[in-house]
N, CA, C and O of each residue as an XYZ file, in Angstrom:
140
protein
N       3.823     17.016    -30.895
C       3.897     17.321    -29.454
C       5.350     17.294    -28.982
O       5.775     18.144    -28.201
N       6.094     16.319    -29.461
C       7.494     16.197    -29.055
C       8.312     17.393    -29.554
O       9.242     17.854    -28.892
N       7.939     17.876    -30.734
C       8.670     19.007    -31.307
C       8.448     20.287    -30.486
O       9.386     21.051    -30.260
N       7.211     20.514    -30.044
C       6.924     21.707    -29.243
C       7.639     21.636    -27.891
O       8.072     22.659    -27.362
N       7.760     20.439    -27.339
C       8.481     20.261    -26.075
C       9.951     20.627    -26.265
O      10.558     21.267    -25.407
N      10.513     20.214    -27.401
C      11.916     20.522    -27.694
C      12.101     22.030    -27.843
O      13.088     22.590    -27.366
N      11.148     22.682    -28.504
C      11.230     24.130    -28.692
C      11.153     24.840    -27.339
O      11.857     25.823    -27.109
N      10.295     24.339    -26.447
C      10.172     24.931    -25.113
C      11.491     24.800    -24.354
O      11.905     25.731    -23.663
N      12.149     23.652    -24.481
C      13.436     23.426    -23.821
C      14.477     24.407    -24.364
O      15.254     24.984    -23.604
N      14.483     24.589    -25.683
C      15.429     25.526    -26.286
C      15.153     26.951    -25.802
O      16.086     27.724    -25.581
N      13.885     27.297    -25.639
C      13.518     28.636    -25.183
C      14.009     28.879    -23.763
O      14.568     29.937    -23.471
N      13.802     27.900    -22.872
C      14.262     28.089    -21.498
C      15.780     28.092    -21.426
O      16.360     28.777    -20.584
N      16.430     27.333    -22.300
C      17.895     27.339    -22.340
C      18.386     28.713    -22.783
O      19.356     29.237    -22.235
N      17.711     29.297    -23.778
C      18.074     30.632    -24.255
C      17.876     31.667    -23.149
O      18.716     32.546    -22.956
N      16.758     31.558    -22.424
C      16.514     32.473    -21.301
C      17.600     32.340    -20.250
O      18.061     33.342    -19.702
N      18.018     31.102    -19.961
C      19.071     30.863    -18.970
C      20.380     31.515    -19.405
O      21.064     32.142    -18.596
N      20.728     31.365    -20.686
C      21.957     31.964    -21.215
C      21.893     33.487    -21.107
O      22.877     34.127    -20.737
N      20.732     34.068    -21.430
C      20.578     35.519    -21.329
C      20.723     35.995    -19.888
O      21.349     37.023    -19.632
N      20.144     35.250    -18.946
C      20.251     35.606    -17.526
C      21.706     35.577    -17.084
O      22.176     36.500    -16.419
N      22.423     34.512    -17.453
C      23.837     34.396    -17.089
C      24.634     35.548    -17.697
O      25.499     36.129    -17.042
N      24.331     35.874    -18.969
C      25.022     36.964    -19.645
C      24.823     38.286    -18.910
O      25.777     39.032    -18.688
N      23.572     38.572    -18.533
C      23.289     39.825    -17.836
C      23.906     39.864    -16.448
O      24.347     40.923    -16.000
N      23.947     38.726    -15.756
C      24.573     38.671    -14.430
C      26.070     38.955    -14.542
O      26.617     39.728    -13.757
N      26.727     38.333    -15.511
C      28.159     38.565    -15.725
C      28.404     40.022    -16.102
O      29.349     40.643    -15.615
N      27.551     40.566    -16.972
C      27.677     41.964    -17.373
C      27.511     42.889    -16.167
O      28.271     43.844    -16.006
N      26.526     42.609    -15.326
C      26.298     43.413    -14.123
C      27.495     43.322    -13.180
O      27.916     44.334    -12.619
N      28.045     42.128    -12.999
C      29.216     41.964    -12.134
C      30.405     42.740    -12.684
O      31.168     43.332    -11.920
N      30.568     42.741    -14.008
C      31.658     43.502    -14.618
C      31.475     45.001    -14.381
O      32.437     45.705    -14.075
N      30.243     45.487    -14.523
C      29.971     46.908    -14.296
C      30.205     47.278    -12.834
O      30.755     48.340    -12.543
N      29.791     46.409    -11.915
C      30.011     46.649    -10.482
C      31.515     46.657    -10.186
O      32.002     47.495     -9.427
N      32.235     45.722    -10.790
C      33.682     45.638    -10.594
C      34.390     46.872    -11.129
O      35.313     47.387    -10.498
N      33.957     47.347    -12.297
C      34.567     48.546    -12.869
C      34.235     49.773    -12.024
O      35.082     50.643    -11.823
N      32.999     49.836    -11.531
C      32.574     50.984    -10.735
C      33.288     51.064     -9.396
O      33.577     52.158     -8.911
N      33.576     49.913     -8.792
C      34.198     49.908     -7.463
C      35.709     50.120     -7.538
O      36.323     50.545     -6.560
N      36.314     49.825     -8.694
C      37.769     49.927     -8.813
C      38.241     51.288     -9.310
O      39.443     51.510     -9.455
């Protein structure tokens, strides 16, 4: 049970990293488009 909880935490951490990555990528594209 403890192992599955750890895996779930890693999964949400991975999702968070992906979200941050896409937000930064989107901001870069917006910045390039406006300049």
